[in-house]
C-alpha positions, 0 to 999 in steps of 0.5 A: 094698529088702532092707536096710531089712527086715534092719535091722528084723529087727536092731532087733526082735532088739534089742528082744527081747533088751532084753525078756529074751525067751526065744523059741526057733527052735521058737517062731518056727516055730510062730508062722510056721506059725500065721500061715500057716494063718490067712493061707493063703487070702490067700497065693499059691502063690509066697508059700507056697513062699517061706514054707515054705522059710523055715520049713524053714530055721528048723526044720532049725536048731532040730532041729540045736540040739536034737540037738547043743545050742546052738552 
C-alpha cells in the first residue's frame, strides 16, 4: 500500500520538474503548516503527531540547506 503512494510522490516530482517548479523545502513546510492549520479540526491527535514529525524533518533539512548550502 505504501509503494503506490511513493510512486505518486515520484510522479508528482517529475511533473514539478517538467513545469520548472522552483518550490523549496521552505515552500513545502509552509504549505504543510497552512493545510494543517486549515484541517486541524478534522485531524486526530495521531494525525497531528505524524504530520508534525514530517514537518520537522522537512524543516530540519531546509534549515541545514540554508546554513551550509545545497548538497
